N, C-alpha and C positions, 0 to 999 in steps of 0.2 A: 809829506809825503803823504798822499792818499794811498791806501790800502788797493793788497791785490786785487786784479777783475779775477771772479770768481764763477765758477761755472752756474749752470740751471742745476737746483737741486734735484736730485736722483731720489731712486726708494730707499729709504731708512734699512740698512742692513741690519742694525741692531732690532728694530722691530719687528723685520722679518722672520729671524730666528730666535729670539726672545720671547716671551706674552708679559716682560714686568719690566718698571720702570728702572734704570740704570743697572742694567745686570752685572754680575760679576762671575768673570771666567777662573778658573782656578787652573792650575798647572802641574801637569803631570810631569818632570825630571829622569827619565829612564837611565835606567842603570848600563854601562858602555854595551857598545853594540860590538858586533864579528866587525875587525878590520879598523877598529879604534885604538890606539897603544894601552888603553886599560883594562881591556875585555882582556879575561885569563882565559880564554878558553871553556869548553864543556858546551851544557845544555844552555840553550837559550828560556827555560821553564821561570829560573828565577825571573830574567828579567820582565815578565809577562805575566808571572804573581804578582811582582809587587805592583806594576802598573796598574793592575785591577784591583786588586786591594787598595790602593791610593783612589782609584776612579769610583770607589763605593763609598769610601770614606766622606768625597767631600759630594756624592750624590746624596746621600744620606741628611748632609748636614745643610743640605738647602743651598748649593751652587748650581748657575743656570749655565754653566757652558762650561768646556774641560778644553785643554790644548793639550796635546803629547808633543813630545822633544825629548832629542836625540842631545839632552846637556850632558851629561855625561862621559861623549866622543872626542875630550880635549886632548889637546891642543885640536882646533878645530881646523876642517880644512877647508881651503878658496873654493866657493863654487862650482867650479869645474871639474877639482878633485875630488867630489862625492863619489863614491861607489855606489855598483849595484846591491851591496852588500847591506850598504847604510840603509839605503829605499826598502831590500826587503824586512830588516829585520823592523826598521821603522814602520810596516804595512802590518807584520803581523803584530807588532802588539797594539795597533791601534783597532785591528780586528777584536783582538781580546777583551779590548777596552770595551768596543760597542758591544760584545756579545753580554757580559755585566752590566751594561747600564746605560737606560733611555737618554742621556742627558747628552742634549747636540755638542760634537767636538769639532776640535780644529786642529790643524799641523805649523811647528816649525822645524822645519830641517837647517841645523846651522850648520857655518855658516853661511845664512843669508844665501841657502840653497832653497831659492822661489820653485824652479824647475821641477827638480825632486819631489818637493812637499805637492807640487799638483798635483803631481804622477801617483802620491801616498792618496791625497783627499779624491780623486780619484776614485782610485780602488775600491776606496773604504765607506765612503759616501758621507765624507767631512763636508764642511759646511764653508768654512774659511782657512786660509794661510797666514802667516802671520811672518812678514818679511820686513829684517829691521833696518836696511836701505832699499827704496823701492825706485830712488830717483835722483839725480847727481853721483855725486862721488865723492868718498871718504878717507881716509884714513885708518886699518882699523886691527884689531891684534893679528889679523891674518894678513896683512897688508894692504895693497890698496884698492878697494872694488868698486866696480862701476854701476850703478844702476840696474837690477834686471829687467825693469818693466817692460820694452818693447820686444824682447823675446819671450818672456816670458808671457806676454796677451797675446802672445801669437802662436805661442805653446798651449797655453788654455784654450782657446779656439778652436786650435788643431784635434783636440782630443775630448771634445764635447764638454769642458768643463765650465761653461762662463755662470754654473749658477752657483760655483765657488767663490766665494768673495775672497776681497785681500786688503788686508790689514794691516797698514803700512805705517812703522814706525817714523817721526819727523824729529831731526835734530840726534841722532842715534847715538846711545849708548856703547860706551867703548871706544868711542871711534875720534876721530876730530875731522873736522871739517874745510880741513886747508883749502878742499876747492872750493867750495861753496861760500867760504867767510866775508864775501862782502855780500852775501847775501843774506836776509832776517829769516829768524823761525818762521816768521808771517809768510814769506816769500816761499820759503820751504813747502811750508804746508802747499800752497794753491800749486807749486809743481807739483806735488803726488797727488791733486784730485785731478790735475789735466789727465795727468797719465794713467787715471783711471781704476784708483785706488777706492776703497768701498768704504773703510773707516781709519780716520787715524790716531794716531797712538804718541801721546805723550810722557817721558819717563822722567828718570835719573839719571846719573851717571854711569854706574852699576846694576848689576843683579841684586836687586834689595835696596837699593837706595833711593831719599824719598824723589817724589814727584812734587814740582813746587809750583801753586796754584796759578803762579805767572805764568811758566810752561806751558799749562793747559792753554788760559789765554792768551798765549802768542799764538798758537797751531789755530786756534778757533778765528782768530781775525782775520784767517787767509784761506778759509773753506766753509763751506755750506755742509761737508760728510759731519756726521758724527765724530767725537772725539774721546778718546776712551785713555785712566792711567794705564802705564805699563809698566812702574815698577815700584817697590817702595812702600804701596799701603797697609797701613796696621789701624785696628780699630779706632783710636783716637783721631787718625788725619782721615778718616770716611763723611764726617762733614763739610767739611773747609772743601774736601775736593770733591765731592756729588755736587758742591755748587755748582763747580765751574764743570764739572765733567760728565759725560754722559752712560759711564758704566767704568767698570776696570776687569786689567787681570792682574794676579793674584797670586807668587809662587811661593817663595821663599818664604815667606810671614806664616804661610801656613802649616807648615814644619814642623816636627818636632824641634825643639832648640833654637828653631826660624836657620835652620840650615836647612840651603837647599837640598841635598843631598840626601839627607832624611826622608824616612816616612811622613807621609800628612798627619795631621794630627789633631784628631776631633774635639776637642777643649778649642783650639784656636779655630777650627773651624766655626765652630757656634759663637765663639766671642767677635768672631768678625762680621757674621750673617747679621747678629742681634744690633751690632752699629748700624748696618745696613737696613735692617725694615725700620730702626728709627727713624733715619735720613727718607727711605721712603715715605714714611708716614708722613710727614709732615709738612 
């Protein structure tokens, strides 16, 4: 079987945002925001202060980019049910992070809130949004989800946010691709590029689960876009994964005791970035 047809190469978003080879993007997992079941009420200062502390630790450790995510809003809403209270809380947290560090930031609004994330990105000057399911459809923890690309790209144009890049997952974690079971990962990567994603993401099956090099390879065969690792990176995996990937997003491993809900651990950041520096220097 021949490889899927790919589009002419566009500007490399990673090279636009980051002055280094193989950029590493850390994740700030926000505490619960208003409207989420685990939010206990009261002032949001604790949420913002924790986000700023994590941002400063990541920046001081040499992380190249930061994603701010409403990760504690479990169980996550379907995209159409994400409320203005979530957008407001996420926006305020991002503004606090931007005031604290100069590191480029991106937004993830779960579950699959591409349009809310674009609104936040426009408001705070974020450079990209991560969308877990960009094209096709799949069965997620939240139920059946359609790819939001058509509406999201029109919304991005309408609010004048064409400079906000789309980082799109392929073969999404926490999902069953029943609808696209007859399409290979390589073909799904091509689909994401045809629907105007800027960077593609290969992941494991859950938050923190390792990404296999062959998964990265399968995504890369279907696209001209940069391909980065989206979950499970640890220092010992850096050499093998950075041989095939253009960078990485890392969240859980950088936290105290390797738990995503804990603060960022500066010793773990140093350990990871030491491994990355050795790989970049090869």
